C-alpha positions in Angstrom: 1.0 -18.7 -18.5 3.6 -19.5 -15.9 7.1 -18.1 -15.1 9.4 -20.2 -13.1 11.4 -17.6 -11.1 13.5 -20.3 -9.3 13.4 -18.1 -6.1 10.8 -16.6 -3.9 9.3 -13.3 -5.3 8.7 -10.5 -2.8 7.1 -7.9 -5.1 5.7 -7.6 -8.6 4.7 -4.7 -10.9 3.3 -4.3 -14.4 4.5 -1.7 -16.9 2.0 1.1 -17.3 1.8 0.9 -21.1 3.7 -2.2 -22.3 3.4 -6.0 -21.8 6.2 -6.1 -19.3 6.3 -7.4 -15.7 9.0 -6.8 -13.1 9.6 -8.8 -9.9 12.0 -8.6 -7.0 13.4 -11.9 -5.5 14.5 -13.0 -2.1 18.1 -13.4 -3.4 18.3 -9.7 -4.4 17.8 -10.2 -8.1 15.5 -8.0 -10.3 13.9 -9.8 -13.2 12.0 -8.2 -16.1 9.9 -10.3 -18.5 7.9 -9.6 -21.7 4.7 -11.6 -21.9 2.1 -12.3 -24.6 -1.0 -14.5 -24.7 0.3 -16.7 -27.5 4.0 -16.9 -26.6 6.3 -18.0 -23.9 7.4 -15.2 -21.5 10.8 -13.7 -22.6 13.2 -12.6 -19.9 14.7 -9.2 -20.8 16.7 -8.4 -17.7 18.3 -10.3 -14.8 20.2 -7.9 -12.4 21.6 -8.4 -9.0 20.0 -5.2 -7.7 20.8 -5.7 -4.0 23.1 -7.7 -1.8 20.1 -8.6 0.4 16.6 -9.5 -0.7 14.7 -7.2 -3.2 11.5 -6.5 -1.2 10.0 -3.8 -3.4 9.9 -3.2 -7.2 8.0 -0.4 -9.1 8.0 1.1 -12.6 8.6 4.8 -12.5 9.0 7.7 -15.0 6.2 6.3 -17.2 7.8 2.9 -17.3 11.3 4.1 -18.4 12.9 2.8 -15.1 12.4 0.3 -12.3 13.0 1.3 -8.7 13.8 -1.3 -6.1 14.1 -1.3 -2.3 15.9 -3.7 0.1 16.7 -4.6 3.7 20.2 -3.2 2.9 18.4 0.2 3.3 19.1 1.2 -0.3 17.0 2.3 -3.3 18.1 1.5 -6.8 16.8 2.8 -10.1 17.5 0.7 -13.2 16.9 1.6 -16.8 14.4 -0.7 -18.5 15.9 -0.6 -21.9 19.6 -1.1 -21.0 19.6 -2.5 -17.5 22.1 0.3 -16.5 22.0 1.9 -13.1 20.3 5.2 -13.2 20.6 6.1 -9.5 21.6 4.4 -6.2 20.8 5.8 -2.8 22.8 3.6 -0.4 21.4 4.9 2.9 17.9 5.9 1.8 16.5 4.7 5.2 17.9 3.9 8.5 15.9 0.6 8.6 15.2 -2.1 6.0 12.9 -0.9 3.2 9.7 -2.8 2.9 7.4 -0.9 0.5 7.8 1.4 -2.5 5.0 3.0 -4.6 5.0 5.4 -7.5 3.2 8.7 -6.8 3.8 11.0 -9.8 6.1 11.0 -12.8 8.8 12.5 -10.6 8.0 11.3 -7.1 7.9 8.0 -5.2 7.3 7.0 -1.6 9.0 4.3 0.5 8.3 2.8 3.9 10.7 0.9 6.2 10.6 -1.6 9.1 10.9 1.2 11.7 7.6 2.8 10.6 9.1 5.7 8.6 7.6 6.9 5.3 9.6 9.0 2.9 8.7 10.8 -0.3 11.5 11.2 -2.9 12.0 13.5 -5.9 13.4 11.2 -8.5 14.8 14.0 -10.6 16.8 15.6 -7.8 17.4 12.2 -6.1 16.5 13.7 -2.8 14.0 13.3 0.0 11.3 15.9 0.1 9.0 14.5 2.9 9.6 12.4 6.0 6.9 11.0 8.2 7.9 9.1 11.4 4.4 8.3 12.6 4.3 4.5 13.1 6.0 2.4 15.7 6.4 -0.8 13.6 7.1 -1.8 10.0 5.2 -0.3 7.1 3.1 -3.1 5.5 1.6 -1.1 2.6 1.2 2.3 1.1 -1.3 3.8 -1.3 -1.8 7.3 -2.8 -4.8 9.6 -3.3 -3.6 12.0 -6.0 -6.6 14.3 -5.8 -5.9 15.3 -2.2 -2.1 14.5 -2.4 -2.3 12.2 0.6 -0.6 8.9 1.4 -2.3 6.2 3.3 0.0 3.8 5.1 -0.7 0.6 7.2 1.6 -0.7 9.8 2.4 -3.6 12.0 1.6 -1.3 15.0 -2.1 -1.9 14.1 -2.9 1.5 12.7 -3.7 3.3 9.5 -2.2 6.7 8.9 -3.1 9.5 6.4 -0.1 11.7 5.5 -0.4 15.0 3.6 2.4 15.3 1.0 1.4 18.9 0.3 1.8 20.1 3.9 4.2 17.5 5.2 1.9 16.7 8.1 0.3 13.6 9.6 -3.4 14.3 8.8 -4.9 11.4 10.8 -4.2 8.1 12.4 -6.7 5.4 13.2 -7.3 3.7 16.5 -5.2 0.6 17.3 -6.6 -2.6 15.8 -5.6 -6.0 17.2 -5.7 -7.4 13.6 -2.5 -6.1 11.9 -3.4 -4.3 8.7 -1.3 -5.7 5.9 -2.8 -4.0 2.8 -4.8 -0.9 1.8 -6.8 0.1 -1.3 -8.9 3.2 -2.1 -12.3 2.3 -3.5 -15.5 3.9 -4.8 -13.8 6.9 -6.5 -12.0 7.9 -3.3 -14.9 7.7 -0.9 -14.0 4.4 0.8 -10.8 2.8 2.1 -10.4 -0.9 2.7 -7.7 -2.5 4.8 -6.9 -6.2 4.7 -5.7 -7.8 7.9 -3.7 -10.9 9.0 -6.8 -12.7 10.3 -8.8 -12.4 7.1 -10.9 -9.4 8.2 -11.6 -6.5 6.0 -11.8 -3.0 7.6 -13.8 -0.3 5.9 -13.1 3.4 6.4 -15.1 6.3 5.0 -12.9 9.1 3.6 -12.6 11.8 6.2 -13.4 9.4 9.1 -10.2 7.6 9.8 -10.2 7.5 13.6 -12.2 4.2 13.5 -13.4 1.9 10.8 -17.1 2.3 9.9 -17.5 -1.4 9.2 -15.6 -4.7 9.3 -16.2 -8.1 7.7 -14.7 -11.3 8.9 -14.3 -14.0 6.2 -13.6 -17.3 8.0 -12.2 -19.0 4.9 -9.6 -16.3 4.4 -6.3 -16.6 6.4 -5.1 -13.1 5.6 -5.2 -10.3 3.0 -1.5 -9.8 2.4 -1.9 -7.7 -0.7 -4.9 -6.0 -2.3 -5.1 -4.5 -5.8 -7.8 -2.0 -6.9 -9.0 -3.0 -10.4 -12.5 -1.3 -10.6 -14.5 1.2 -8.6 -16.2 -1.6 -6.7 -13.8 -4.5 -7.2 -10.4 -5.4 -5.9 -8.0 -8.4 -6.1 -6.6 -10.4 -3.3 -3.0 -11.3 -4.2 -2.0 -14.2 -2.0 1.7 -15.2 -2.0 1.0 -18.3 0.2 2.1 -21.3 -1.9 -0.4 -23.5 -0.1 -3.4 -21.5 -1.4 -1.8 -20.4 -4.7 -4.9 -18.3 -5.5 -5.7 -14.9 -6.9 -9.2 -13.8 -6.0 -11.4 -11.1 -7.4 -13.8 -9.7 -4.8 -17.0 -7.9 -5.8 -18.5 -5.6 -3.2 -22.0 -6.6 -4.2 -21.2 -10.3 -3.6 -19.7 -9.5 -0.2 -22.8 -7.4 0.6 -25.0 -10.4 0.0 -22.8 -13.0 1.6 -21.5 -11.2 4.6 -22.8 -12.4 8.0 -20.2 -11.6 10.6 -20.2 -7.9 10.7 -19.6 -5.0 13.1 -20.7 -1.4 12.3 -19.4 1.8 13.9 -21.5 4.9 13.1 -20.5 7.4 15.8 -17.0 8.2 14.7 -16.1 11.9 14.4 -14.7 13.2 11.1 -11.0 14.0 10.9 -9.8 17.6 10.6 -8.4 18.6 7.3 -6.4 21.8 6.5 -6.1 21.0 2.8 -9.7 22.0 1.9 -10.2 18.9 -0.3 -13.9 18.6 0.4 -13.7 16.4 3.5 -15.8 17.0 6.6 -14.0 18.9 9.3 -14.4 18.9 13.1 -12.8 21.0 15.8 -9.9 18.6 16.6 -6.5 19.9 15.7 -4.5 17.9 13.1 -1.6 15.8 14.2 1.7 17.8 14.4 4.5 17.2 11.8 6.9 14.3 12.3 5.5 13.1 15.6 4.0 9.8 16.6 0.3 10.3 17.2 -2.7 8.1 17.9 -6.2 9.4 17.6 -8.5 7.8 20.1 -12.0 7.4 18.6 -15.3 6.8 20.3 -16.6 4.1 18.0 -18.7 1.3 19.4 -19.8 -1.8 17.7 -23.4 -2.3 16.6 -24.9 -5.3 14.9 -25.5 -5.0 11.2 -26.3 -7.4 8.4 -24.2 -5.8 5.7 -20.5 -4.9 5.5 -20.9 -2.8 2.4 -24.2 -1.2 3.3 -22.7 2.3 3.0 -21.4 1.6 -0.5 
C-alpha cells in the first residue's frame, strides 16, 4: 500500500481505534486518509492547517480531533469528522514548534526550536506547564504516564526528565556529542533508548539519567531520526531519508547478539526524585523549576561485549 502525498511529510500519526492515518506536509497541509488491506487509501480531509510547514500532527481526545504544530508558532486543533477548526492558538510558542505528543485525554505537550517544552490543557485551551531547560531545538518528546514525567531530547546534546506533576526539571543528562534525535521508553518503563544522528543508540536505566549506562554504535545506520515503541523489547526505526526508504524493526535480543562496538558505564549515581515513584534516590537536590540545568555525571567508559546486557 502506498500513498502519494505529492509533498514532503514531516509527521505521521495513526488513529487510536480506527483505520485512519494523518500526516502534516512541508506546504502546511494536513491530510487524513482511511486505509484498508484490500482497498485503495481514501483521502478524507485536506486542510491548509498552517501558512508555513506542518511539522507535527497528533490525534487527541481519543481520536476525535487532530492537533498540529508549525514554525508559525501556532497550534491548531481540527475536528476529524467535519474538518472544522476546534481551536487555534496563534502564539503558542515564541519559537517554531517542532514536536507535539498526546499525554492524556485532556493534555498534550509541545516542544519548540528554542528548547522550550509546554504542557497544554485542551479543554481550557491554556498552558499548564512550561519547561525552559534546553538550549537548542526539541528533537523528540515521550511520556511516562505512571510517573507523570516527560522525557525530551534536544539539539544541545542532552536528555531531560520533566515532572508534569510538580512542574520541575527532575533530571538532565550529561552533554553528548551525538545529538539525540529520538527517544522511546522500553522494558515496561525500566529502560530508555535515545537514537542519535550518527547511528548510535544510547541506553539509560530509569532513575539514572545523568549518564547513559550503555551505548551501541551501528556502522550501517546513518541516524535514528524517529523511533517507535511497538513491544516491550522491540522498537521501530522510522527513517524519512528517501535514499534508504526503509522501516526497520529492531529486536533487543538480536542487537544483544550482534553488537560489537559497545561502551558501558556502571558508576553513574541515581537521580533524585521527589515524586516517590519507586526510583532510587541519592542526596543530590533536584533541578530548580524553569531553569537551565546540566547534571555532570561521573561515568567512565568500560569495555563490554553486550549493549543490552542489562535488559
